LONUKE-899783 format. One line per field, with one value per atom (N, C-alpha, C): atom name; x, y, z; residue number from 0. Coordinates in Angstrom, 2 decimals, always signed. Example, Ala and Ser with C-alpha at 12.3 -4.5 7.8 and 13.67 -1.06 7.14 Angstrom:
residues 2
at: c(N_CA_C_N_CA_C)
px: c(+13.19_+12.30_+13.20_+12.85_+13.67_+12.90)
py: c(-5.69_-4.50_-3.30_-2.25_-1.06_+0.03)
pz: c(+7.80_+7.80_+7.80_+7.08_+7.14_+7.87)
i: c(0_0_0_1_1_1)
***
This chain:
residues 189
at: c(N_CA_C_N_CA_C_N_CA_C_N_CA_C_N_CA_C_N_CA_C_N_CA_C_N_CA_C_N_CA_C_N_CA_C_N_CA_C_N_CA_C_N_CA_C_N_CA_C_N_CA_C_N_CA_C_N_CA_C_N_CA_C_N_CA_C_N_CA_C_N_CA_C_N_CA_C_N_CA_C_N_CA_C_N_CA_C_N_CA_C_N_CA_C_N_CA_C_N_CA_C_N_CA_C_N_CA_C_N_CA_C_N_CA_C_N_CA_C_N_CA_C_N_CA_C_N_CA_C_N_CA_C_N_CA_C_N_CA_C_N_CA_C_N_CA_C_N_CA_C_N_CA_C_N_CA_C_N_CA_C_N_CA_C_N_CA_C_N_CA_C_N_CA_C_N_CA_C_N_CA_C_N_CA_C_N_CA_C_N_CA_C_N_CA_C_N_CA_C_N_CA_C_N_CA_C_N_CA_C_N_CA_C_N_CA_C_N_CA_C_N_CA_C_N_CA_C_N_CA_C_N_CA_C_N_CA_C_N_CA_C_N_CA_C_N_CA_C_N_CA_C_N_CA_C_N_CA_C_N_CA_C_N_CA_C_N_CA_C_N_CA_C_N_CA_C_N_CA_C_N_CA_C_N_CA_C_N_CA_C_N_CA_C_N_CA_C_N_CA_C_N_CA_C_N_CA_C_N_CA_C_N_CA_C_N_CA_C_N_CA_C_N_CA_C_N_CA_C_N_CA_C_N_CA_C_N_CA_C_N_CA_C_N_CA_C_N_CA_C_N_CA_C_N_CA_C_N_CA_C_N_CA_C_N_CA_C_N_CA_C_N_CA_C_N_CA_C_N_CA_C_N_CA_C_N_CA_C_N_CA_C_N_CA_C_N_CA_C_N_CA_C_N_CA_C_N_CA_C_N_CA_C_N_CA_C_N_CA_C_N_CA_C_N_CA_C_N_CA_C_N_CA_C_N_CA_C_N_CA_C_N_CA_C_N_CA_C_N_CA_C_N_CA_C_N_CA_C_N_CA_C_N_CA_C_N_CA_C_N_CA_C_N_CA_C_N_CA_C_N_CA_C_N_CA_C_N_CA_C_N_CA_C_N_CA_C_N_CA_C_N_CA_C_N_CA_C_N_CA_C_N_CA_C_N_CA_C_N_CA_C_N_CA_C_N_CA_C_N_CA_C_N_CA_C_N_CA_C_N_CA_C_N_CA_C_N_CA_C_N_CA_C_N_CA_C_N_CA_C_N_CA_C_N_CA_C_N_CA_C_N_CA_C_N_CA_C_N_CA_C_N_CA_C_N_CA_C_N_CA_C_N_CA_C_N_CA_C_N_CA_C_N_CA_C_N_CA_C_N_CA_C_N_CA_C_N_CA_C_N_CA_C_N_CA_C_N_CA_C_N_CA_C_N_CA_C_N_CA_C_N_CA_C_N_CA_C_N_CA_C_N_CA_C_N_CA_C_N_CA_C)
px: c(+35.02_+34.74_+33.34_+32.29_+30.93_+30.36_+30.18_+29.26_+28.02_+26.89_+25.82_+25.09_+24.20_+23.81_+22.15_+21.66_+20.15_+19.55_+18.58_+17.51_+18.12_+19.57_+20.12_+19.21_+18.08_+17.54_+16.02_+15.79_+14.63_+15.36_+16.38_+17.02_+17.04_+17.58_+17.61_+16.49_+15.74_+14.04_+13.80_+13.84_+13.67_+14.25_+15.55_+16.45_+15.84_+15.36_+14.65_+13.84_+12.45_+11.56_+12.11_+12.70_+13.39_+14.23_+14.88_+14.89_+13.86_+12.98_+11.84_+10.97_+10.77_+9.77_+10.28_+12.08_+12.27_+12.21_+12.04_+11.80_+9.76_+9.40_+8.09_+7.26_+8.50_+7.59_+8.84_+9.54_+10.06_+9.06_+8.99_+8.17_+6.94_+6.21_+4.77_+4.74_+6.04_+6.40_+6.60_+7.73_+7.78_+6.63_+5.47_+4.58_+3.36_+3.43_+2.47_+3.26_+4.30_+5.15_+5.08_+5.48_+4.83_+3.63_+2.70_+1.28_+1.32_+1.55_+1.31_+2.25_+3.89_+4.39_+3.56_+2.87_+2.10_+0.73_+0.12_-0.33_-0.09_+0.87_+1.56_+2.06_+2.95_+3.42_+2.26_+1.39_+0.31_-0.69_-0.98_-1.53_-0.72_+0.22_+1.96_+1.48_+1.54_+1.27_+0.33_-0.74_-1.97_-2.24_-1.44_-1.86_-1.84_-1.17_-0.63_-1.87_-2.09_-3.33_-4.34_-5.27_-6.87_-6.99_-6.36_-6.72_-7.11_-8.35_-8.60_-7.72_-7.62_-6.69_-6.95_-8.11_-7.83_-7.38_-7.35_-6.81_-5.38_-4.89_-3.34_-2.92_-3.28_-3.03_-3.19_-3.84_-4.19_-2.54_-1.96_-0.34_+0.47_+0.49_+1.18_+1.17_+2.33_+2.09_+3.22_+2.87_+3.93_+4.08_+4.83_+5.36_+5.53_+4.65_+4.97_+6.61_+6.97_+7.77_+7.51_+8.39_+7.92_+8.83_+8.37_+9.72_+11.08_+10.77_+12.23_+12.53_+11.75_+11.83_+11.99_+12.68_+12.63_+12.86_+12.51_+12.18_+10.90_+10.68_+9.69_+9.65_+8.87_+9.47_+7.99_+8.45_+7.24_+7.62_+6.60_+6.69_+5.93_+6.39_+5.33_+5.36_+4.72_+4.19_+4.49_+5.15_+5.51_+4.39_+4.39_+3.26_+2.77_+1.35_+1.04_-0.64_-1.11_-2.33_-3.37_-4.44_-5.74_-5.77_-6.50_-7.08_-8.44_-9.34_-10.36_-10.21_-8.82_-8.74_-8.61_-8.19_-8.77_-9.68_-9.70_-10.68_-11.29_-12.54_-12.85_-14.31_-14.46_-15.96_-16.58_-17.16_-18.87_-18.72_-17.75_-17.44_-18.78_-18.72_-19.80_-20.98_-21.29_-22.87_-22.91_-21.86_-21.89_-21.95_-23.11_-23.25_-22.32_-22.49_-21.50_-21.23_-22.93_-22.77_-21.95_-22.56_-21.88_-20.47_-19.57_-18.51_-17.53_-18.44_-18.07_-17.97_-19.23_-19.13_-18.19_-17.83_-16.93_-15.31_-15.31_-13.65_-13.24_-13.68_-12.68_-13.34_-12.35_-12.93_-12.08_-12.71_-12.05_-11.55_-9.95_-9.85_-8.61_-8.67_-7.65_-7.17_-5.79_-4.86_-4.10_-3.50_-3.13_-4.11_-4.00_-4.21_-4.34_-5.08_-4.45_-4.18_-3.83_-3.56_-4.51_-5.78_-6.71_-8.02_-9.29_-10.90_-10.99_-10.40_-10.58_-10.13_-10.97_-10.51_-9.74_-8.96_-8.25_-8.88_-9.26_-9.62_-8.66_-8.99_-8.07_-8.72_-7.99_-8.83_-8.38_-9.52_-9.42_-10.09_-10.16_-10.40_-12.10_-12.54_-14.14_-13.86_-15.58_-15.34_-15.95_-15.95_-16.45_-16.86_-17.73_-17.99_-18.05_-17.28_-17.18_-18.36_-19.12_-20.01_-19.80_-18.90_-18.46_-18.09_-17.86_-17.10_-17.91_-18.57_-19.80_-18.71_-17.32_-16.21_-16.60_-16.10_-15.48_-13.94_-14.18_-12.77_-12.40_-11.30_-10.96_-9.86_-10.67_-9.77_-9.54_-8.78_-8.20_-7.53_-7.59_-7.47_-6.09_-5.15_-3.61_-4.32_-3.39_-3.20_-4.76_-5.11_-6.17_-7.60_-6.69_-7.90_-8.49_-10.28_-10.69_-10.22_-9.56_-8.82_-7.13_-6.34_-6.79_-6.96_-7.95_-8.22_-7.57_-6.48_-5.65_-6.39_-6.41_-6.59_-5.40_-6.19_-5.40_-4.88_-3.28_-2.72_-2.58_-2.01_-1.70_-0.19_+0.23_+1.39_+1.46_+2.45_+3.25_+3.01_+2.61_+2.81_+4.07_+5.41_+6.55_+6.63_+6.32_+6.63_+5.95_+4.72_+4.14_+4.38_+5.46_+5.82_+7.50_+7.85_+8.98_+8.94_+7.75_+7.47_+6.74_+6.54_+5.95_+7.25_+7.91_+8.76_+8.04_+7.49_+6.69_+7.54_+8.40_+9.78_+10.44_+10.57_+11.40_+10.29_+9.19_+8.19_+7.78_+7.63_+7.45_+8.98_+10.14_+10.64_+11.03_+10.62_+10.54_+9.46_+8.32_+7.42_+7.26_+8.20_+8.47_+9.69_+10.87_+11.20_+10.98_+10.22_+9.09_+8.28_+8.00_+6.76_+7.60_+8.32_+8.99_+9.79_+9.98_+10.44_+9.61_+8.74_+7.49_+6.60_+6.19_+5.74_+6.39_+7.49_+8.54_+8.67_+8.65_+8.64_+7.06_+5.95_+4.72_+4.69_+5.60_+4.79_+6.03_+7.13_+7.96_+7.65_+6.62_+5.57_+4.94_+4.14_+3.25_+3.23_+4.63_+4.78_+5.63_+6.45_+7.16_+6.40_+4.79_+3.97_+3.77)
py: c(-45.90_-46.01_-45.27_-45.51_-44.86_-45.32_-43.66_-43.91_-43.49_-43.76_-43.27_-43.13_-42.24_-41.94_-42.46_-43.31_-43.29_-42.41_-41.47_-40.81_-39.44_-39.23_-37.68_-36.97_-37.10_-36.67_-36.15_-36.50_-36.20_-35.43_-35.68_-34.68_-33.47_-33.58_-32.05_-31.56_-32.25_-31.62_-30.83_-31.55_-31.48_-30.03_-29.95_-29.09_-27.92_-27.69_-26.46_-26.46_-26.95_-26.60_-26.06_-26.06_-25.83_-24.32_-24.06_-22.71_-21.91_-22.52_-21.74_-21.28_-22.30_-21.63_-20.91_-20.85_-20.26_-18.64_-17.82_-16.39_-16.24_-17.30_-16.84_-17.19_-18.22_-18.44_-17.82_-17.12_-16.28_-14.92_-14.74_-13.13_-13.50_-14.76_-14.65_-14.89_-15.70_-16.04_-14.65_-13.98_-12.85_-11.70_-11.74_-10.81_-11.32_-12.74_-13.18_-12.97_-12.93_-12.70_-11.47_-10.64_-9.40_-8.49_-9.33_-8.92_-9.13_-10.39_-10.89_-10.14_-9.75_-8.73_-7.32_-6.52_-5.52_-5.89_-6.72_-6.89_-6.99_-8.01_-8.27_-6.54_-5.82_-4.48_-3.56_-3.78_-2.96_-3.42_-4.54_-4.86_-4.34_-4.59_-4.23_-2.93_-2.03_-0.71_-0.08_-0.69_+0.00_-0.72_-1.45_-2.06_-0.63_+0.12_+1.52_+2.59_+2.39_+3.90_+3.50_+4.56_+4.37_+4.65_+4.17_+4.43_+2.92_+3.22_+2.09_+0.97_+0.45_-0.46_-0.06_+0.53_+1.04_+2.81_+3.01_+4.51_+4.09_+3.37_+3.57_+2.95_+2.01_+1.48_+1.84_+3.13_+4.34_+5.37_+5.21_+5.82_+4.87_+3.58_+2.99_+2.68_+2.25_+1.48_+0.89_-0.21_-1.73_-1.44_-1.84_-1.93_-3.43_-4.68_-5.22_-5.85_-7.23_-7.95_-7.99_-7.76_-7.85_-9.14_-9.34_-10.25_-9.03_-8.45_-7.43_-6.32_-6.90_-5.79_-7.20_-7.54_-8.82_-7.92_-6.90_-6.41_-6.12_-5.79_-5.05_-4.07_-3.10_-1.80_-1.37_-1.21_-0.88_+1.11_+1.73_+2.81_+3.36_+3.92_+4.75_+6.31_+6.97_+8.44_+8.88_+10.32_+11.13_+12.16_+13.24_+14.02_+13.45_+14.28_+14.69_+13.70_+12.68_+11.83_+13.01_+13.21_+14.07_+13.47_+14.56_+14.27_+13.26_+13.70_+12.72_+11.25_+10.57_+9.76_+8.74_+9.34_+8.69_+9.07_+8.08_+7.81_+9.28_+10.20_+11.00_+10.99_+10.40_+10.11_+10.97_+11.22_+12.32_+13.13_+13.44_+14.60_+14.67_+13.72_+13.49_+14.09_+14.32_+14.36_+15.86_+16.54_+18.35_+19.01_+19.91_+21.29_+21.92_+23.13_+24.02_+24.77_+25.07_+25.97_+24.78_+23.47_+22.72_+22.99_+22.79_+22.96_+24.43_+25.33_+26.60_+26.41_+25.75_+25.89_+24.93_+23.89_+22.92_+23.20_+24.80_+24.83_+24.28_+23.29_+22.67_+21.02_+20.34_+18.42_+17.84_+16.80_+15.70_+14.71_+14.17_+12.96_+12.40_+11.18_+10.11_+9.47_+9.77_+8.99_+7.88_+7.65_+6.85_+6.03_+5.00_+3.65_+3.32_+3.26_+3.01_+4.78_+5.16_+6.35_+6.90_+6.43_+7.09_+6.78_+7.21_+6.81_+8.03_+9.28_+10.60_+10.90_+11.38_+12.15_+13.39_+13.82_+15.37_+16.01_+17.61_+18.32_+19.16_+19.44_+20.05_+21.67_+22.50_+24.15_+24.64_+25.26_+26.25_+24.80_+24.08_+22.79_+22.34_+22.63_+22.61_+21.65_+20.72_+20.01_+20.63_+20.34_+20.87_+20.59_+20.16_+19.27_+19.70_+19.27_+19.73_+19.30_+20.39_+20.79_+19.66_+20.01_+19.13_+18.04_+16.77_+15.62_+15.09_+15.95_+15.02_+14.82_+14.86_+14.26_+15.72_+14.80_+15.65_+16.11_+17.10_+17.50_+17.90_+18.03_+18.82_+19.76_+21.04_+21.93_+23.22_+23.77_+25.07_+26.17_+27.42_+28.26_+28.94_+29.42_+29.81_+30.76_+31.75_+32.55_+33.20_+34.51_+35.18_+35.27_+35.52_+35.96_+34.63_+34.94_+33.84_+32.88_+33.08_+32.25_+32.60_+31.54_+30.44_+29.28_+28.17_+27.13_+25.93_+25.41_+24.30_+22.94_+21.96_+20.74_+20.04_+19.92_+19.25_+18.08_+18.05_+16.51_+16.13_+14.82_+14.70_+14.42_+13.19_+12.28_+12.03_+11.56_+10.90_+9.29_+8.79_+7.45_+6.81_+7.44_+6.91_+6.84_+7.70_+7.62_+6.34_+6.58_+5.43_+4.06_+3.75_+2.58_+2.56_+3.72_+3.88_+3.20_+3.71_+3.65_+2.10_+1.46_+0.02_-0.74_-0.49_-1.52_-2.11_-1.27_-1.66_-2.50_-1.72_-2.25_-3.43_-3.71_-4.62_-5.85_-5.72_-6.86_-7.15_-6.06_-6.25_-7.45_-6.91_-8.13_-9.48_-9.72_-10.28_-11.04_-11.26_-11.61_-12.41_-11.03_-11.72_-12.87_-12.65_-13.90_-15.29_-15.06_-16.54_-17.14_-16.31_-16.35_-16.89_-16.05_-16.27_-17.76_-18.45_-19.86_-20.72_-20.73_-21.51_-21.16_-20.23_-19.57_-20.21_-19.81_-20.25_-21.79_-22.70_-23.68_-24.55_-23.49_-24.26_-23.23_-22.19_-21.80_-22.68_-23.31_-23.80_-25.85_-26.29_-27.77_-27.26_-25.95_-25.41_-25.58_-24.94_-24.60_-25.97_-27.19_-28.00_-29.46_-29.32_-30.14_-30.42)
pz: c(-32.35_-31.21_-30.92_-30.82_-30.98_-29.22_-28.78_-27.25_-27.60_-27.38_-26.70_-25.77_-25.48_-23.78_-24.38_-23.48_-23.90_-23.26_-23.98_-23.03_-23.59_-24.52_-24.59_-25.00_-26.23_-26.96_-26.07_-25.19_-24.35_-22.92_-22.43_-21.62_-22.63_-23.61_-24.47_-24.62_-25.03_-25.32_-23.67_-22.26_-21.22_-20.99_-20.92_-20.85_-21.84_-22.97_-23.62_-22.67_-22.75_-21.49_-20.58_-20.12_-18.48_-19.17_-20.13_-20.69_-21.03_-21.46_-22.15_-20.90_-19.77_-18.56_-17.75_-17.42_-16.27_-16.58_-17.62_-17.42_-17.14_-17.85_-17.32_-15.75_-15.54_-14.15_-12.88_-13.60_-12.18_-12.42_-13.46_-13.63_-12.91_-12.84_-12.53_-10.80_-10.10_-9.01_-8.40_-8.82_-8.78_-8.03_-8.90_-9.02_-8.13_-7.55_-6.82_-5.51_-5.60_-3.77_-3.72_-4.17_-4.16_-4.00_-4.47_-4.00_-2.71_-2.12_-0.98_+0.08_-0.39_+0.69_+0.47_-0.31_-0.07_+0.66_+0.56_+1.63_+2.90_+2.88_+4.37_+4.95_+3.90_+4.65_+4.99_+4.64_+4.49_+5.68_+6.11_+7.26_+8.35_+8.08_+9.40_+9.74_+9.03_+9.13_+9.45_+8.95_+9.86_+11.50_+11.76_+13.47_+14.11_+13.61_+14.79_+14.12_+13.27_+12.62_+12.24_+12.70_+12.15_+10.40_+9.92_+8.63_+7.89_+7.03_+6.16_+5.16_+5.08_+3.96_+2.54_+2.36_+0.61_+0.65_+1.97_+1.67_+1.67_+2.76_+2.62_+1.32_+1.01_-0.44_-1.62_-1.46_-2.44_-2.58_-1.46_-1.14_-1.67_-2.08_-2.42_-4.06_-4.53_-5.85_-6.29_-7.29_-7.51_-8.98_-9.79_-10.80_-10.67_-11.60_-11.62_-12.71_-12.45_-13.16_-14.48_-15.56_-17.35_-17.76_-18.95_-19.58_-20.25_-19.87_-20.12_-19.09_-17.79_-16.88_-15.53_-14.94_-14.12_-12.73_-11.83_-10.92_-11.01_-9.18_-8.55_-8.25_-8.19_-7.80_-6.82_-5.61_-4.64_-3.98_-4.62_-3.97_-2.86_-2.05_-1.66_-1.34_-1.70_-2.20_-0.63_-1.20_-0.15_+0.49_+1.45_+1.09_+2.22_+3.10_+3.67_+3.65_+3.89_+3.90_+4.26_+3.82_+4.24_+5.59_+6.83_+7.92_+7.58_+6.26_+6.02_+5.95_+6.04_+5.45_+6.69_+8.17_+9.69_+10.09_+11.34_+12.16_+12.74_+12.77_+13.38_+13.77_+14.77_+15.41_+15.32_+14.75_+14.64_+13.41_+13.09_+12.03_+11.14_+10.46_+9.32_+9.50_+10.89_+11.31_+11.80_+12.09_+12.62_+11.48_+12.13_+11.15_+11.06_+10.30_+10.26_+11.68_+12.22_+13.45_+15.07_+14.25_+15.47_+15.42_+14.14_+14.20_+14.75_+14.55_+15.09_+16.69_+17.04_+18.57_+19.19_+18.49_+19.09_+18.95_+17.89_+17.27_+17.24_+16.16_+15.09_+15.36_+14.34_+13.97_+15.29_+15.29_+16.27_+14.94_+15.88_+14.89_+15.88_+15.78_+16.28_+15.39_+14.82_+13.74_+14.34_+15.65_+16.18_+16.98_+16.79_+17.80_+18.96_+20.02_+21.52_+22.49_+23.05_+23.41_+24.20_+24.57_+25.12_+24.27_+24.81_+23.59_+22.98_+23.97_+23.23_+22.32_+21.16_+20.15_+20.31_+19.43_+20.11_+18.79_+19.21_+18.17_+17.42_+16.41_+15.46_+15.63_+16.29_+16.60_+14.70_+14.39_+13.24_+11.94_+12.21_+11.14_+11.08_+9.67_+9.39_+8.38_+8.23_+7.01_+6.16_+4.58_+3.62_+2.46_+1.89_+0.80_-0.62_-1.68_-2.73_-3.72_-4.45_-4.86_-6.20_-6.72_-7.89_-8.07_-6.95_-6.82_-5.61_-4.65_-4.05_-2.42_-2.26_-1.40_-0.17_+0.86_+1.98_+2.38_+2.93_+2.70_+4.31_+5.09_+6.13_+6.12_+5.91_+5.93_+6.91_+6.46_+7.50_+6.85_+7.93_+6.96_+7.06_+5.97_+6.28_+6.61_+7.59_+7.92_+8.71_+8.97_+9.53_+8.33_+7.35_+6.23_+5.87_+5.05_+4.94_+3.62_+2.77_+1.92_+1.93_+1.42_+0.98_+1.83_+1.38_+2.56_+1.91_+2.92_+2.59_+3.24_+2.59_+2.64_+4.07_+4.81_+6.08_+6.41_+6.36_+6.20_+7.32_+7.92_+8.88_+9.31_+8.64_+8.50_+7.30_+7.22_+5.82_+5.78_+4.57_+4.33_+4.78_+4.10_+4.69_+5.41_+6.41_+7.92_+8.56_+8.52_+8.70_+8.60_+7.37_+7.04_+8.12_+8.05_+8.54_+10.29_+11.21_+12.06_+12.36_+11.22_+11.49_+10.92_+10.55_+9.63_+8.68_+7.93_+6.60_+5.53_+5.20_+3.81_+4.08_+5.70_+5.98_+6.04_+6.44_+6.11_+4.64_+4.09_+2.74_+2.21_+2.58_+1.98_+2.59_+4.04_+4.65_+4.12_+4.05_+2.90_+1.85_+0.88_-0.26_-0.52_+0.59_+0.70_+0.70_+1.92_+2.35_+0.81_+0.27_-0.74_-2.11_-2.68_-3.82_-3.94_-3.69_-3.64_-3.65_-2.69_-3.38_-4.23_-5.12_-5.89_-7.02_-6.94_-8.46_-8.81_-7.45_-7.94_-8.52_-7.88_-8.18_-9.43_-10.12_-11.29_-12.72_-12.11_-12.77_-12.99_-12.31_-12.32_-13.30_-12.98_-14.35_-15.52_-15.46_-16.97_-17.63_-16.74_-16.97_-17.46_-17.16_-17.47_-18.68)
i: c(0_0_0_1_1_1_2_2_2_3_3_3_4_4_4_5_5_5_6_6_6_7_7_7_8_8_8_9_9_9_10_10_10_11_11_11_12_12_12_13_13_13_14_14_14_15_15_15_16_16_16_17_17_17_18_18_18_19_19_19_20_20_20_21_21_21_22_22_22_23_23_23_24_24_24_25_25_25_26_26_26_27_27_27_28_28_28_29_29_29_30_30_30_31_31_31_32_32_32_33_33_33_34_34_34_35_35_35_36_36_36_37_37_37_38_38_38_39_39_39_40_40_40_41_41_41_42_42_42_43_43_43_44_44_44_45_45_45_46_46_46_47_47_47_48_48_48_49_49_49_50_50_50_51_51_51_52_52_52_53_53_53_54_54_54_55_55_55_56_56_56_57_57_57_58_58_58_59_59_59_60_60_60_61_61_61_62_62_62_63_63_63_64_64_64_65_65_65_66_66_66_67_67_67_68_68_68_69_69_69_70_70_70_71_71_71_72_72_72_73_73_73_74_74_74_75_75_75_76_76_76_77_77_77_78_78_78_79_79_79_80_80_80_81_81_81_82_82_82_83_83_83_84_84_84_85_85_85_86_86_86_87_87_87_88_88_88_89_89_89_90_90_90_91_91_91_92_92_92_93_93_93_94_94_94_95_95_95_96_96_96_97_97_97_98_98_98_99_99_99_100_100_100_101_101_101_102_102_102_103_103_103_104_104_104_105_105_105_106_106_106_107_107_107_108_108_108_109_109_109_110_110_110_111_111_111_112_112_112_113_113_113_114_114_114_115_115_115_116_116_116_117_117_117_118_118_118_119_119_119_120_120_120_121_121_121_122_122_122_123_123_123_124_124_124_125_125_125_126_126_126_127_127_127_128_128_128_129_129_129_130_130_130_131_131_131_132_132_132_133_133_133_134_134_134_135_135_135_136_136_136_137_137_137_138_138_138_139_139_139_140_140_140_141_141_141_142_142_142_143_143_143_144_144_144_145_145_145_146_146_146_147_147_147_148_148_148_149_149_149_150_150_150_151_151_151_152_152_152_153_153_153_154_154_154_155_155_155_156_156_156_157_157_157_158_158_158_159_159_159_160_160_160_161_161_161_162_162_162_163_163_163_164_164_164_165_165_165_166_166_166_167_167_167_168_168_168_169_169_169_170_170_170_171_171_171_172_172_172_173_173_173_174_174_174_175_175_175_176_176_176_177_177_177_178_178_178_179_179_179_180_180_180_181_181_181_182_182_182_183_183_183_184_184_184_185_185_185_186_186_186_187_187_187_188_188_188)
***
């Protein structure tokens, strides 16, 4: 006795197509969902801080998934963010003489908490001749040198305060299934 199943050959082809599409579709869905999650976590973190998105993004990195490594690596750099990355009302217009007269550079790191920026005594703005960028420097000790770039807050602290990592995970989970479904349909056409 012989039993045949109609359409078994078509089912086998569809199963092979599914297996072939699974890994690249999953990789692309992970990468798309992680990009959205990174943007969302940066946006949530910036809500309480006077920093530009581009500046904060430069303190994070993300390794996308590959065919050999099916994982996303989202990294937040440690160390302080230079004061020049935050909102400092009018500091670019000041000359050295005006800075010395006010005895410091005014800055406002966090949003809210009053309209006035707080002065940081002993800090001054210096322009790099070779790169043309401006730095906020402070002297270590009483002597003229060494000059140290003034850093204010760590990006890891900012993400902890805003629960940026939890936001990253939540947005990733929300978007992954939708993106995976989209990619599988694209590959199985």
